[in-house]
C-alpha positions as CSV (number, residue, x, y, z in Angstrom):
1,M,0.0,0.0,0.0
2,I,1.5,3.3,-1.1
3,R,1.2,6.3,1.3
4,A,1.6,9.8,0.0
5,Q,4.1,12.0,2.0
6,R,5.8,15.3,1.4
7,L,9.3,16.5,2.1
8,D,7.9,19.6,3.7
9,T,8.0,20.3,7.5
10,G,4.8,22.4,7.2
11,H,2.7,19.7,5.7
12,D,0.5,17.3,7.6
13,L,1.9,14.3,5.7
14,H,5.5,15.1,6.4
15,W,8.0,12.4,5.3
16,N,9.9,10.8,8.1
17,G,12.5,8.9,6.1
18,E,10.5,5.9,5.0
19,T,11.7,4.2,1.8
20,Q,9.2,1.4,1.5
21,G,5.5,1.7,0.5
22,V,5.7,5.4,0.2
23,W,5.3,8.2,-2.4
24,V,7.6,11.1,-1.5
25,D,6.9,14.4,-3.2
26,C,9.4,17.1,-3.2
27,R,8.6,20.5,-4.7
28,D,11.2,23.1,-5.4
29,P,13.9,21.1,-3.6
30,S,16.8,22.9,-1.9
31,A,20.4,21.5,-1.7
32,D,19.6,20.1,1.8
33,D,16.4,18.5,0.6
34,L,18.3,16.8,-2.2
35,A,21.0,15.6,0.2
36,V,18.3,14.0,2.5
37,L,16.7,12.3,-0.5
38,R,19.9,10.9,-1.9
39,A,20.8,9.6,1.5
40,A,17.5,7.6,1.6
41,F,17.0,6.7,-2.0
42,P,19.6,5.6,-4.6
43,V,19.3,8.3,-7.2
44,N,21.1,8.2,-10.5
45,R,23.2,11.3,-11.1
46,L,22.2,11.7,-14.7
47,A,18.5,11.4,-13.9
48,L,18.8,14.0,-11.1
49,E,20.5,16.4,-13.5
50,D,17.7,16.0,-15.9
51,A,15.1,16.5,-13.2
52,L,16.7,19.7,-12.0
53,E,17.4,21.2,-15.4
54,H,15.0,24.0,-16.2
55,G,13.2,23.5,-19.5
56,H,14.5,20.0,-20.0
57,W,12.5,18.1,-22.6
58,S,10.4,15.0,-21.7
59,R,12.3,11.8,-21.7
60,A,12.4,8.4,-19.9
61,E,15.2,6.0,-19.1
62,Q,15.8,2.7,-17.3
63,Y,18.7,3.1,-14.8
64,P,20.1,0.4,-12.6
65,E,18.8,2.2,-9.5
66,H,15.3,3.0,-10.7
67,E,13.1,3.9,-13.7
68,F,12.9,7.5,-14.5
69,I,10.6,9.8,-16.5
70,T,10.4,13.6,-16.7
71,L,7.6,15.5,-18.3
72,R,6.8,19.0,-19.3
73,S,3.3,20.4,-19.6
74,F,1.6,23.8,-19.5
75,T,1.3,25.7,-16.2
76,H,-2.1,27.3,-17.3
77,P,-3.7,24.8,-19.7
78,D,-7.1,26.5,-19.4
79,Q,-5.6,29.8,-20.5
80,P,-2.8,28.9,-22.9
81,D,0.5,30.8,-22.6
82,E,4.2,30.0,-22.8
83,F,4.7,29.0,-19.1
84,T,5.4,25.4,-18.6
85,E,5.8,23.1,-15.5
86,R,8.1,20.1,-15.0
87,L,7.4,16.8,-13.3
88,S,10.1,14.2,-12.7
89,I,9.2,10.7,-11.5
90,F,11.6,8.2,-10.0
91,V,10.0,4.7,-9.8
92,Y,11.5,2.2,-7.4
93,R,10.3,-1.3,-6.6
94,D,8.2,-0.2,-3.6
95,A,8.4,3.6,-3.6
96,V,7.9,6.6,-5.8
97,L,9.9,9.9,-5.7
98,T,8.6,13.0,-7.5
99,L,10.5,16.2,-8.0
100,S,9.0,19.4,-9.4
101,S,9.7,23.1,-9.5
102,T,6.2,23.9,-8.3
103,S,2.9,22.1,-7.7
104,T,1.7,20.7,-11.0
105,H,-1.9,19.9,-12.1
106,A,-1.1,16.2,-12.1
107,L,0.3,16.2,-8.6
108,D,-2.7,18.0,-7.2
109,A,-5.1,15.6,-9.0
110,V,-3.4,12.4,-8.0
111,W,-2.5,13.3,-4.4
112,G,-5.9,12.4,-3.1
113,L,-6.1,9.1,-5.0
114,V,-3.2,7.4,-3.4
115,G,-4.1,4.6,-1.1
116,R,-7.4,3.7,-2.8
117,D,-7.9,0.4,-4.5
118,A,-6.8,1.6,-7.9
119,V,-3.7,3.4,-6.8
120,N,-1.6,1.1,-4.6
121,T,1.7,0.5,-6.3
122,P,4.5,2.7,-7.6
123,H,3.6,2.0,-11.2
124,E,-0.1,2.8,-10.6
125,V,0.9,6.1,-9.1
126,T,3.2,6.8,-12.1
127,Y,0.4,5.9,-14.5
128,E,-2.0,8.3,-12.8
129,L,0.5,11.1,-12.9
130,L,1.1,10.4,-16.6
131,D,-2.6,10.2,-17.4
132,H,-3.5,13.4,-15.5
133,T,-0.6,15.2,-17.3
134,A,-2.1,14.1,-20.6
135,D,-5.4,15.5,-19.4
136,T,-3.8,19.0,-19.2
137,F,-3.1,18.8,-22.9
138,F,-6.8,18.1,-23.6
139,T,-7.7,21.1,-21.4
140,L,-5.2,23.1,-23.4
141,A,-6.8,22.0,-26.7
142,S,-10.2,23.0,-25.4
143,G,-8.8,26.5,-24.5
144,F,-7.3,26.8,-28.0
145,E,-10.6,25.8,-29.6
146,M,-12.4,28.7,-27.7
147,Q,-9.7,31.1,-28.9
148,L,-9.9,29.9,-32.4
149,D,-13.7,30.2,-32.5
150,A,-13.4,33.8,-31.3
151,L,-10.7,34.5,-33.9
152,E,-12.8,33.0,-36.6
153,E,-15.7,35.3,-35.7
154,R,-13.3,38.3,-35.8
155,V,-12.2,37.3,-39.3
156,F,-15.8,37.2,-40.6
157,M,-17.4,40.0,-38.6
158,K,-14.7,42.6,-38.2
159,A,-13.2,43.1,-41.6
160,R,-11.1,46.1,-40.6
161,E,-9.2,44.3,-37.9
162,N,-6.0,42.5,-38.6
163,P,-6.0,39.0,-37.0
164,V,-2.6,38.0,-38.4
165,P,-0.6,38.8,-35.2
166,A,-3.1,36.8,-33.1
167,V,-3.0,33.9,-35.6
168,F,0.8,33.7,-35.5
169,E,0.9,33.9,-31.7
170,L,-1.6,31.0,-31.4
171,K,0.4,29.1,-34.1
172,H,3.5,29.5,-32.0
173,L,1.8,28.2,-28.8
174,L,0.2,25.3,-30.7
175,A,3.6,24.3,-32.1
176,Q,5.1,24.3,-28.6
177,A,2.1,22.3,-27.2
178,R,2.4,19.8,-30.1
179,R,6.1,19.4,-29.4
180,L,5.5,18.9,-25.6
181,A,2.8,16.4,-26.2
182,S,4.9,14.4,-28.7
183,D,7.9,14.4,-26.4
184,A,5.7,13.1,-23.5
185,R,4.3,10.4,-25.8
186,E,7.7,9.2,-26.7
187,A,8.9,9.3,-23.1
188,T,5.9,7.3,-22.0
189,A,6.5,4.8,-24.8
190,V,10.1,4.3,-23.7
191,L,9.0,3.8,-20.0
192,G,6.4,1.3,-21.1
193,R,9.0,-0.7,-23.1
194,H,11.7,-0.9,-20.4
195,A,9.7,-0.8,-17.1
196,D,10.0,-3.8,-14.9
197,C,6.3,-4.1,-14.1
198,S,3.3,-6.4,-14.5
199,P,1.3,-6.9,-17.7
200,Q,-1.5,-4.8,-16.2
201,D,0.9,-1.9,-15.7
202,L,2.1,-2.2,-19.2
203,V,-1.5,-1.8,-20.4
204,R,-1.8,1.3,-18.3
205,Y,1.3,2.8,-19.8
206,R,0.0,2.1,-23.3
207,D,-3.2,3.8,-22.3
208,A,-1.2,6.9,-21.2
209,Q,0.8,6.8,-24.4
210,D,-2.5,6.7,-26.4
211,S,-3.8,9.7,-24.4
212,F,-0.7,11.7,-25.4
213,T,-1.0,10.5,-29.0
214,R,-4.7,11.7,-29.2
215,A,-3.8,15.0,-27.6
216,A,-1.0,15.6,-30.1
217,G,-3.4,14.7,-32.9
218,R,-6.0,17.1,-31.6
219,L,-3.4,19.9,-31.4
220,D,-2.3,19.0,-35.0
221,S,-5.8,19.4,-36.3
222,L,-6.1,22.8,-34.5
223,R,-2.8,23.9,-36.1
224,D,-4.2,22.9,-39.5
225,F,-7.4,24.8,-38.8
226,L,-5.4,27.9,-37.9
227,T,-3.5,27.7,-41.2
228,S,-6.8,27.4,-43.0
229,L,-8.2,30.4,-41.1
230,L,-5.2,32.4,-42.1
231,D,-5.7,31.4,-45.8
232,L,-9.4,32.3,-45.4
233,H,-8.5,35.8,-44.0
234,L,-6.2,36.4,-47.0
235,N,-8.8,35.2,-49.4
236,L,-11.4,37.5,-47.8
237,Q,-9.0,40.4,-48.0
238,S,-8.4,39.7,-51.6
239,Q,-12.1,39.5,-52.3
240,R,-12.8,42.8,-50.5
241,M,-10.0,44.4,-52.5
242,N,-11.5,43.1,-55.7
243,E,-14.9,44.5,-54.7
244,V,-13.3,47.9,-54.0
245,M,-11.5,47.9,-57.4
246,R,-14.7,46.9,-59.1
247,T,-16.5,49.8,-57.5
248,L,-13.8,52.3,-58.4
249,T,-13.7,50.9,-62.0
250,S,-17.5,51.4,-62.2
251,V,-17.2,55.0,-61.0
252,S,-14.5,55.6,-63.5
253,V,-16.6,54.2,-66.3
254,V,-19.5,56.5,-65.3
255,F,-17.3,59.6,-65.5
256,L,-15.5,58.5,-68.7
257,P,-18.2,59.6,-71.2
258,L,-18.9,62.7,-69.2
259,T,-15.2,63.6,-69.4
260,F,-15.4,63.0,-73.1
261,L,-18.4,65.3,-73.6
262,A,-16.9,68.0,-71.4
263,G,-13.7,67.7,-73.5
264,V,-15.6,68.1,-76.8
265,W,-17.6,71.1,-75.7
266,G,-14.5,72.6,-74.2
267,M,-12.7,72.9,-77.5
268,N,-12.1,76.4,-78.8
269,F,-13.4,76.1,-82.3
270,Q,-15.3,79.1,-83.7
271,H,-18.1,77.3,-85.3
272,M,-19.7,75.1,-82.7
273,P,-23.6,75.2,-83.0
274,E,-24.1,74.3,-79.4
275,L,-22.2,77.3,-78.0
276,P,-24.3,80.2,-79.2
277,W,-27.5,78.2,-78.7
278,R,-29.7,79.5,-75.9
279,Y,-30.3,76.0,-74.4
280,G,-26.8,74.7,-75.0
281,Y,-25.8,74.7,-71.3
282,A,-29.0,72.9,-70.4
283,L,-28.3,70.3,-73.1
284,A,-24.9,69.7,-71.7
285,W,-26.2,69.1,-68.2
286,A,-29.0,66.9,-69.5
287,S,-26.5,64.8,-71.5
288,F,-24.3,64.5,-68.4
289,L,-27.2,63.4,-66.2
290,L,-28.7,61.1,-68.7
291,V,-25.5,59.2,-69.6
292,G,-24.3,59.0,-66.0
293,G,-27.7,57.9,-64.7
294,V,-28.0,55.2,-67.3
295,L,-24.6,53.8,-66.6
296,A,-25.2,54.0,-62.8
297,V,-28.5,52.1,-63.0
298,Y,-26.9,49.5,-65.3
299,F,-24.0,48.9,-62.9
300,K,-26.3,48.8,-59.9
301,R,-28.4,46.1,-61.5
302,R,-25.3,44.1,-62.3
303,G,-24.3,44.4,-58.6
304,W,-21.0,46.0,-59.4
305,W,-21.5,48.5,-56.6
């Protein structure tokens, strides 16, 4: 039976040095905390360096002392941004050790499950941590979908706004999320291949791997949708430009014959019958209004403006 304990003197479940049947969670460890842990548990030096390195990619390895996996996920999956959190898991035969820079969503979710019928062994604790980490990527995808829906509405309803900066910002975040989900999937696959565990635990690890795979696929589809949305915006802008050019062309065509008539009557020939005629000025204006009105009505019926 696994018991959850913290390397934190201010916590009710303070770790008292047990190394059997225990899950020890250490968050933002100090040098003294690491010395205490290494005195109690055999910790591989390379694994510890990976666990403490800021921004280290997700990976898994089978060491002689223990099995090891480190994962990165988003700190605020419900409101996607660039901040990530790190969770490292050391899996022993009868104990689990986790190191993290801060409290992660998976740690908070799994903490209350330890000791129940479904979470009693180190590999069961590890699976739950992996599965709840995968859930953060689904939460992240849902947050992206809401932002994409709002962005799509802006593209259609607010023609004067430029959504390109927002599109590229989301595209950058999606690429980062896709990379983190893929790395977590590969790390889980490595852990499942090399872990010394029961067939049931192997099935659990494959389930966690499948969750990361589906999360990565969902993020991929969102990235494709974002690319399509950018293409749609550019096509709409091109269509609006064509409509503007068509309107300007129609106006130019309306004024073209008027300019011609004004140019004819503006010539300085001596014998032009319209010039000395009493109603010549009225005839000119009537010609302008008639020609311009006919062309304007024709273009309006054709839907050119």
